[in-house]
Structure formats: structure tokens, C-alpha cells
C-alpha positions as CSV (number, residue, x, y, z in Angstrom):
1,M,-41.0,38.0,22.7
2,Q,-42.6,39.7,25.7
3,P,-40.6,39.3,29.0
4,V,-42.5,36.5,31.3
5,R,-45.0,38.3,34.0
6,A,-44.2,37.4,37.7
7,K,-47.4,35.4,38.8
8,K,-48.5,36.3,42.4
9,H,-50.7,33.1,42.6
10,L,-47.3,30.8,41.6
11,G,-45.5,32.8,44.4
12,Q,-43.0,34.2,41.3
13,H,-40.2,36.3,42.4
14,F,-37.8,36.8,39.4
15,L,-34.1,36.9,40.6
16,A,-32.5,39.9,38.1
17,D,-29.1,39.7,39.3
18,R,-26.7,38.0,36.9
19,N,-23.9,38.2,39.6
20,I,-26.0,36.1,42.1
21,A,-27.7,33.7,39.6
22,E,-23.9,32.7,38.8
23,R,-23.1,32.2,42.6
24,I,-25.8,30.1,43.0
25,V,-25.3,27.8,40.0
26,N,-21.2,27.9,40.7
27,G,-22.7,26.3,44.0
28,L,-23.0,23.0,42.4
29,P,-19.5,21.3,42.1
30,E,-18.2,20.6,38.8
31,E,-19.1,16.9,39.1
32,A,-22.5,17.5,39.6
33,F,-22.5,18.1,36.0
34,K,-21.5,14.7,35.1
35,D,-24.8,13.3,35.9
36,D,-28.5,14.4,34.8
37,L,-29.6,17.9,36.3
38,I,-33.2,19.7,36.9
39,E,-33.8,22.9,37.4
40,I,-37.1,23.7,39.4
41,G,-38.9,26.8,38.2
42,P,-36.3,28.2,35.4
43,G,-38.6,31.2,34.9
44,T,-36.9,33.7,32.9
45,G,-34.1,31.2,32.7
46,V,-31.5,33.5,34.9
47,L,-29.8,30.0,36.1
48,T,-30.2,28.4,32.8
49,Q,-27.9,30.6,31.0
50,F,-25.3,29.7,33.2
51,I,-26.1,26.0,33.4
52,L,-26.2,25.3,29.8
53,P,-22.7,26.1,29.2
54,K,-21.3,23.9,31.8
55,K,-22.7,20.8,29.6
56,P,-25.0,18.9,32.4
57,S,-25.0,15.0,31.1
58,G,-29.0,15.5,30.8
59,F,-30.7,19.1,31.8
60,F,-34.4,19.3,32.3
61,G,-36.3,22.5,33.5
62,L,-39.6,21.9,34.9
63,D,-42.0,24.8,35.5
64,L,-45.6,25.2,36.4
65,D,-45.7,28.6,34.3
66,Q,-46.6,27.8,30.8
67,E,-45.5,31.5,29.9
68,S,-42.0,30.5,31.1
69,I,-42.2,27.4,29.1
70,D,-42.9,29.0,26.1
71,Y,-40.2,31.8,26.6
72,L,-37.5,29.2,27.7
73,K,-38.4,27.0,24.1
74,Q,-38.2,30.3,21.9
75,T,-35.2,31.4,24.0
76,Y,-33.1,27.8,23.8
77,P,-34.7,26.6,20.7
78,D,-32.3,23.4,20.5
79,R,-33.1,22.5,24.0
80,A,-36.8,23.2,23.4
81,E,-37.6,19.7,24.6
82,S,-35.9,19.9,28.1
83,F,-37.9,22.3,29.0
84,I,-41.5,20.6,30.3
85,Y,-44.5,22.2,31.7
86,C,-45.5,20.3,35.2
87,D,-45.5,20.4,38.7
88,F,-42.2,19.2,40.2
89,L,-44.0,17.7,43.2
90,K,-46.3,15.5,41.1
91,Y,-44.3,14.6,38.3
92,P,-42.6,11.0,38.1
93,I,-38.8,12.1,38.4
94,E,-37.6,8.5,37.7
95,T,-39.2,8.7,33.8
96,L,-37.1,11.6,33.1
97,V,-33.6,11.5,34.7
98,K,-31.2,8.9,35.1
99,A,-30.0,8.5,38.9
100,P,-27.9,9.9,40.3
101,F,-28.9,13.3,39.3
102,S,-28.8,16.9,41.0
103,I,-31.5,19.5,41.3
104,I,-30.9,23.3,41.1
105,G,-33.4,26.2,41.4
106,N,-34.8,29.5,42.9
107,F,-37.3,27.7,44.6
108,P,-41.4,29.3,44.9
109,Y,-41.2,30.1,48.6
110,N,-44.8,28.5,49.0
111,I,-43.8,25.0,48.1
112,S,-40.0,24.8,49.1
113,S,-40.3,22.7,52.1
114,Q,-42.4,20.4,50.0
115,I,-39.7,20.2,47.4
116,M,-37.4,19.2,50.2
117,F,-39.6,16.4,51.1
118,T,-39.8,15.2,47.6
119,V,-35.8,15.5,47.6
120,L,-36.1,13.1,50.8
121,E,-38.5,10.7,48.9
122,H,-35.7,10.4,46.3
123,R,-32.5,10.4,48.6
124,N,-30.9,7.3,47.0
125,S,-30.9,9.5,43.9
126,V,-30.0,12.8,44.4
127,N,-26.1,13.8,44.8
128,Y,-26.6,17.5,45.0
129,V,-29.1,20.2,45.8
130,V,-28.5,23.8,45.3
131,G,-31.4,25.9,45.9
132,M,-32.6,29.6,47.1
133,F,-35.3,29.8,49.9
134,Q,-36.8,32.2,52.1
135,K,-34.1,32.8,54.3
136,E,-35.5,31.3,57.5
137,V,-36.4,28.3,55.7
138,A,-32.8,28.0,54.7
139,K,-31.2,28.6,57.8
140,R,-33.6,26.0,59.4
141,I,-32.7,23.1,57.4
142,A,-29.1,24.1,57.8
143,E,-29.3,24.5,61.5
144,K,-27.6,22.6,64.4
145,P,-29.7,21.3,67.7
146,G,-30.3,23.9,70.3
147,S,-31.6,26.1,68.4
148,K,-35.5,27.2,67.9
149,E,-35.1,27.1,64.1
150,Y,-33.7,23.2,63.9
151,G,-37.0,21.4,63.3
152,I,-38.0,18.4,61.3
153,L,-36.6,19.4,57.9
154,S,-32.9,19.9,59.8
155,V,-33.1,16.5,61.0
156,L,-34.7,14.4,58.2
157,L,-32.2,16.4,55.6
158,Q,-29.2,16.3,57.8
159,A,-29.1,12.4,58.4
160,Y,-28.9,11.9,54.4
161,F,-27.0,15.4,53.6
162,D,-24.3,17.2,54.4
163,I,-25.7,20.9,54.3
164,K,-24.2,24.4,54.0
165,Y,-25.4,27.6,54.1
166,L,-24.0,29.9,51.2
167,F,-25.2,33.2,50.9
168,T,-27.9,35.6,51.9
169,V,-29.5,37.6,49.2
170,Q,-31.1,40.8,49.4
171,A,-35.0,41.7,48.4
172,G,-33.6,44.2,45.9
173,S,-32.0,41.4,43.5
174,F,-35.3,40.2,42.6
175,N,-38.2,41.4,40.4
176,P,-40.7,42.0,42.1
177,P,-38.7,42.0,45.3
178,P,-40.0,39.6,48.0
179,K,-40.8,40.8,51.5
180,V,-38.0,38.6,53.1
181,L,-34.5,37.5,52.6
182,S,-33.4,34.6,50.9
183,G,-30.9,32.1,51.2
184,V,-28.7,29.8,49.3
185,I,-28.0,26.3,50.4
186,Q,-26.0,23.6,49.2
187,L,-27.1,19.5,50.3
188,K,-24.3,16.8,49.5
189,R,-25.5,13.3,49.9
190,N,-23.4,11.7,52.4
191,N,-22.4,8.1,52.5
192,V,-25.2,7.1,54.8
193,E,-26.9,4.1,52.5
194,K,-29.4,3.3,55.0
195,L,-29.7,4.6,58.5
196,D,-29.4,1.9,61.5
197,C,-33.1,1.9,62.3
198,D,-36.3,1.2,60.9
199,E,-36.6,4.5,58.0
200,K,-40.0,5.0,58.0
201,L,-40.0,5.0,61.7
202,F,-37.6,7.6,61.8
203,F,-39.6,9.6,60.0
204,L,-42.5,9.3,62.2
205,V,-40.4,10.0,65.5
206,V,-38.8,13.1,64.4
207,K,-42.1,14.7,63.2
208,T,-44.1,13.1,66.3
209,A,-41.2,14.6,68.6
210,F,-41.3,18.3,66.9
211,N,-45.0,18.5,66.5
212,Q,-45.0,18.9,70.1
213,R,-41.4,20.5,70.5
214,R,-42.1,22.3,73.8
215,K,-42.9,18.9,75.4
216,T,-40.1,16.5,76.7
217,M,-39.5,13.6,74.0
218,R,-40.8,11.2,77.0
219,N,-44.4,12.9,76.6
220,A,-44.1,13.9,73.2
221,L,-43.9,10.3,71.8
222,K,-46.3,8.9,74.3
223,V,-48.9,8.4,71.3
224,I,-46.2,5.9,69.1
225,L,-44.6,4.0,72.6
226,T,-46.3,0.6,72.5
227,Q,-45.0,-0.5,76.1
228,P,-42.8,1.6,78.8
229,F,-39.2,3.0,77.6
230,D,-36.5,4.9,79.8
231,H,-33.4,6.3,78.6
232,P,-31.9,10.2,79.6
233,L,-32.6,11.2,76.0
234,L,-36.4,11.1,76.8
235,D,-35.8,13.8,79.0
236,K,-34.7,16.4,76.5
237,R,-36.9,18.4,73.9
238,A,-36.8,17.4,70.2
239,E,-34.8,20.5,69.3
240,Q,-31.9,19.6,71.6
241,I,-31.3,15.9,69.6
242,G,-29.0,15.4,67.4
243,V,-29.5,13.3,64.4
244,S,-27.7,10.1,65.8
245,D,-29.7,10.4,68.7
246,F,-32.7,9.9,67.0
247,V,-31.7,7.2,65.1
248,F,-30.7,5.4,68.4
249,L,-34.2,6.6,69.9
250,T,-35.9,5.0,66.6
251,H,-34.2,1.8,66.9
252,E,-35.0,1.5,70.7
253,I,-38.5,2.3,69.9
254,G,-38.4,-0.4,67.3
255,K,-37.6,-3.2,69.4
256,L,-40.4,-2.5,71.5
257,S,-42.7,-3.2,69.0
258,V,-41.2,-6.6,67.7
């Protein structure tokens, strides 16, 4: 079968370096393979070739490129049913895998943030995520307070996951080469079963604060404060505040509306 063509409209840049591919798969600890595993955007199977020998409990490769799915079904005929033509962002994942499960992939850069918001929706079922992103997005997710890169995804993901930036990947490792560097990160579900606040309100507070990140928290959160509230944290900007501080503020704001 002819090699799969990278499609610009899908944001495809196929990883061509086998050593990098193996390092990415090794970013998942062995315990992750005891559960079901979803690969997002398997493309030409560069990660798949290192995943399958580890014999995950269940494996599914989801891709929005029919050519890739056809190629993988022919390459791995005994696992043909494992490769599904679908949009991960819209697919009812709970009908496919058993919880807990893990996720791996060279994520399309144009939807990588959306993939992470989907992970958050399934946070109580996801054990690990190892993914390759545009480097600045990977850094942002792993960033700590006090940096301009620290943002919405940093706080929301770090509330539920321990995050490690694993390594940087040069553009020359891809075909075609992207115009940016790439970064690989690992997310491991932490022990927080539920935040000590209204979690829906927590998401709203974080997003509202960072949508006006140049303002102090006091001014940024005016739109959701139902009555006056004072605390030294409100004099800071969103990028200066850690997860526990956001949880505290959300808890206090929640009490105002009771």
C-alpha cells in the first residue's frame, strides 16, 4: 500500500524518527498498559509499532483520516477492529473503553487544547496522558505560577494531574517538518478525587480570571461576584495564583451565592 500522505487541512505532520517515537511510548509507565489505551491520531503507526508489543489490555487508534485508518487496518490485520475512523473530540469514549484508561498521541496542533479539555471532562477515568504538542503549548500546560505562559489549561490540568515536561522534538523529526518545535509531556492523575469547592464554579473562576489576565483578580472576577468580597489574593493577577489559591477563592465565592 502507498504511504499515507500528510494532509494540511488535518494539521498532519507525521513523526518520522523511530527513536523519538519509542521515547514517547516509553513515557507511559508499564502500569498504564494494564488498562485500556487510546492513541489519538495514529497516522502511519509510528507510535503504534511500539505500543502493540507492550500488549495493552485494550487498544484503540482513533483518526479522522480515512487513509490512515485504511493503512493501519492493512498493516495490522489482526487488530483491524482497533482502528476507528472518528473525531476523538466528538466520540463517546465511554462506549469504547473501560475506566480507568490512558491516552497517547502525537496530537494535531490545531486541536491539542481541545483534546486536553476533553481529557478534563473524563478526568475521573483517565490515569495517564502522554502527548506531543507544539512546544509552547506543552510548556504552558506544565508551567508554574508567575510565568506569562501559565494559563487556563495550566491551572485546570494541574488541579487533577501531576505534569512532567519530558523532552523537546526538533522540526526535522517530522515529515513534512512543522514550522515550530514540539514538546512531549506526561500527565498522571493525582489523588484529588474532588476539589474542595464547586468544580463547575472553579472552571468558571479560572477561565474568567485568565480571560482578563492583565487585571487584578478583584476586577477580573467582578462579572461573577454576587456581592462584595475582600481577600489579599484578589489584589494579585491570575498568573500569580496557584491551584490551591484558585480552589480557596472558588470556595469563598461559592459561599457568597448560598
